[in-house]
C-alpha positions in Angstrom: 0.0 -0.1 0.0 2.9 2.3 0.9 4.4 1.7 -2.5 1.2 2.3 -4.2 0.7 5.7 -2.5 4.2 6.8 -3.4 3.6 5.9 -7.1 0.2 7.7 -7.0 1.8 10.8 -5.5 4.5 10.9 -8.1 1.8 10.6 -10.8 -0.1 13.5 -9.4 2.9 15.6 -9.3 3.8 14.8 -12.8 0.3 15.7 -14.0 0.4 18.9 -12.1 3.7 19.9 -13.7 2.6 19.0 -17.1 -0.6 21.0 -16.6 1.4 24.0 -15.4 3.5 23.8 -18.5 0.5 23.7 -20.7 -0.9 26.8 -18.9 2.3 28.7 -19.3 2.6 27.8 -23.1 -1.0 28.9 -23.5 -0.4 32.1 -21.6 2.5 33.2 -23.8 1.2 34.3 -27.2 4.3 33.8 -29.2 3.2 30.2 -30.5 -0.2 31.5 -31.6 1.5 34.3 -33.5 4.1 32.0 -35.0 1.3 29.6 -36.1 -0.8 32.2 -37.5 2.1 33.9 -39.2 0.6 37.3 -38.3 1.1 39.8 -35.5 -1.4 42.7 -35.0 0.2 46.0 -33.7 -1.9 48.8 -32.4 -0.8 52.2 -33.3 -1.9 55.9 -33.4 -2.0 56.6 -37.2 -1.3 60.3 -36.7 2.0 60.0 -34.9 4.6 61.2 -37.3 7.1 60.0 -37.9 6.7 56.8 -35.9 3.5 55.4 -37.4 1.0 57.4 -39.6 -1.3 57.5 -42.6 0.4 59.3 -45.5 -1.2 61.3 -48.2 -1.9 58.2 -50.2 -3.7 56.5 -47.2 -0.7 54.1 -46.7 0.5 53.3 -43.1 4.1 54.5 -43.0 6.8 55.5 -40.5 9.8 54.5 -38.5 8.2 52.2 -36.1 6.3 50.4 -38.9 9.5 49.9 -40.9 11.3 48.6 -37.9 8.4 46.2 -36.9 8.4 44.8 -40.5 12.1 44.2 -40.3 11.8 42.6 -36.9 9.1 40.1 -37.9 10.6 39.4 -41.3 13.2 37.4 -39.4 10.6 35.1 -38.2 8.6 34.9 -41.5 5.5 36.8 -39.7 3.5 39.3 -41.4 2.7 42.6 -39.6 -0.7 43.9 -39.5 -0.9 47.5 -38.4 -4.2 48.3 -36.5 -5.2 52.0 -35.9 -6.5 52.5 -32.4 -7.7 55.1 -30.0 -4.5 55.8 -28.2 -6.2 56.6 -24.9 -7.4 52.9 -25.0 -4.2 51.2 -26.0 -3.7 49.2 -22.9 -7.3 48.0 -22.9 -7.0 46.9 -26.5 -4.0 45.0 -25.5 -5.5 43.4 -22.5 -8.7 42.4 -24.6 -6.7 40.6 -27.2 -7.7 43.1 -30.1 -4.0 43.7 -30.6 -0.8 41.8 -29.8 1.6 44.7 -29.3 1.6 48.6 -28.8 4.3 49.9 -31.0 4.2 53.5 -32.0 6.6 55.9 -29.9 5.4 54.1 -26.8 7.3 55.6 -23.9 8.2 53.4 -20.8 6.5 55.0 -17.6 6.0 53.6 -14.2 2.2 53.7 -14.7 2.4 51.7 -17.9 5.0 49.2 -16.5 2.2 48.1 -14.1 0.0 47.1 -17.1 2.3 45.8 -19.9 5.6 44.0 -20.3 8.2 46.3 -22.2 10.9 45.3 -24.6 14.2 46.9 -24.2 14.3 50.6 -25.4 15.2 51.2 -29.0 14.9 55.1 -29.0 15.2 58.1 -26.7 12.5 60.8 -26.4 11.6 63.8 -24.4 8.6 66.0 -23.8 8.8 69.6 -25.0 6.5 72.7 -25.1 5.7 74.1 -28.4 4.6 77.8 -28.7 4.1 80.3 -31.5 6.8 82.9 -31.6 4.3 85.4 -32.0 2.9 84.7 -28.5 6.2 85.7 -26.8 6.0 82.5 -24.7 9.6 81.4 -24.7 9.8 79.5 -21.3 7.7 77.2 -19.3 7.1 79.9 -16.7 5.7 82.1 -19.4 2.6 79.5 -19.5 1.2 81.0 -16.4 -2.6 81.4 -16.8 -2.2 80.2 -20.3 -4.2 77.5 -22.0 -2.1 74.2 -22.6 -2.9 71.4 -24.9 -1.8 67.7 -24.7 -2.7 64.3 -26.2 -5.1 62.2 -24.2 -3.4 59.0 -22.9 0.0 60.3 -23.8 3.2 59.9 -21.8 3.3 63.7 -22.0 0.0 64.0 -20.2 1.1 61.4 -17.7 4.2 63.5 -16.9 2.1 66.6 -16.7 -0.2 65.2 -14.0 2.7 63.3 -12.3 4.9 66.3 -11.8 2.4 69.2 -11.3 5.1 71.5 -10.2 6.6 71.6 -13.6 3.6 73.0 -15.5 0.2 72.0 -14.1 0.4 74.3 -11.1 0.7 77.5 -13.3 -1.5 76.8 -16.5 -5.1 77.9 -16.7 -7.5 75.6 -14.7 -4.5 73.5 -13.7 -5.2 71.2 -16.5 -4.7 70.8 -20.2 -7.1 70.7 -23.2 -7.0 67.1 -24.4 -6.9 66.0 -28.0 -7.3 62.4 -29.7 -4.2 63.2 -31.9 -1.5 65.9 -32.1 -2.6 67.0 -35.7 -5.7 68.6 -34.1 -3.7 70.0 -31.3 -1.3 71.7 -33.6 -4.2 73.2 -35.7 -5.6 74.7 -32.5 -2.2 76.0 -31.6 -1.8 77.6 -35.0 -5.3 79.2 -34.7 -4.6 80.5 -31.1 -7.2 78.3 -29.4 -4.5 77.0 -27.0 -1.2 78.9 -26.1 1.2 75.9 -25.9 1.3 72.3 -26.7 3.0 69.5 -24.6 4.2 67.1 -27.1 6.9 64.5 -27.9 10.2 66.2 -29.2 10.3 63.7 -32.0 6.9 64.5 -33.3 7.4 68.4 -33.0 10.7 68.2 -34.8 9.5 66.1 -37.6 6.2 67.8 -38.2 7.4 71.5 -38.0 10.4 70.8 -40.3 8.5 68.9 -42.8 5.8 71.5 -43.1 8.5 74.3 -43.2 7.0 75.9 -40.1 9.8 75.5 -37.7 10.7 79.2 -38.1 7.3 80.2 -36.7 7.5 78.1 -33.5 9.5 77.7 -30.3 10.4 74.3 -29.0 11.0 74.7 -25.4 12.9 72.3 -23.2 11.0 71.1 -19.9 12.1 69.6 -16.7 10.2 66.3 -17.3 12.3 63.1 -17.1 13.6 62.0 -20.5 11.8 58.9 -21.8 12.6 55.8 -23.8 10.4 54.3 -26.5 9.9 50.5 -26.2 7.3 47.8 -27.5 4.5 46.9 -25.1 3.1 43.4 -24.8 0.9 41.5 -22.5 2.6 40.5 -19.2 2.7 36.8 -20.1 4.1 37.3 -23.5 7.8 36.8 -22.5 8.9 34.9 -25.5 7.4 37.6 -27.9 9.4 40.3 -26.1 12.5 38.3 -26.0 12.4 37.7 -29.7 11.8 41.3 -30.5 14.7 42.2 -28.4 16.9 39.7 -30.2 15.8 40.8 -33.7 16.3 44.6 -32.9 19.7 43.8 -31.5 20.6 41.8 -34.6 19.3 44.5 -37.0 21.6 47.1 -35.4 24.6 44.7 -35.5 24.0 44.2 -39.2 23.5 47.9 -40.0 19.9 47.5 -40.9 18.5 49.5 -38.1 20.7 52.3 -38.9 19.3 52.5 -42.5 15.8 52.6 -41.2 16.8 55.3 -38.7 18.6 57.4 -41.3 15.6 57.3 -43.7 13.3 59.0 -41.0 15.8 61.0 -38.8 19.1 61.4 -40.7 20.9 59.7 -37.7 21.2 56.6 -35.8 18.7 56.8 -32.9 19.6 53.5 -31.2 20.3 54.0 -27.4 24.0 54.4 -26.6 
């Protein structure tokens, strides 16, 4: 009887370990993506130059080129899915998308909800104002109207460090926009006095539209950020494979080619 109980106990332990292994495999979405040969990436299709819809209606941008290069290594097709940026973590959690990849900054709040890859690019939040407004510093925004994108890392920084800007602007809050294009139009028309925005977006947009001469890009005291790809917490293999591919692309010089196309320099973290 004692021998029988020992064997029975071993069998139960084995079944438990196998069951746990299957659950772990099911939780990590890499195998599903690999079998389907497709990964769905959520992005804001107005965020130039990271991922946006061009004049011909095509999805283009640095992040899109990089994502395609990464998954080409695994023979997996990339499907870019435009989403409401303020709902990005919800879309990821619900399984509507597999990844958030579109100038997605690592923040403490987001780290609680998603699993990040290693950073692939640095970013910072800046204040953009019209030169005609005579607003040339953050302190000049006292009692002025500020704009920001809803769900952006900029707005998170704004509310997380109120002493930098929130405490002095009108109503101690910002006018929120779904995308930066609408916000920049309001800035141009004078409906807002300043816009808190990603430096990479501001530089690209204003230079491309030959408007840089009409605007100030003002440094802020917000902590510099890093762009990374966001995945579900259980998708460790997916994140590891992205990290591996990005590193290989940089070692081979392919990352630099994509970076030079959009920025004229290598933006890979030093």
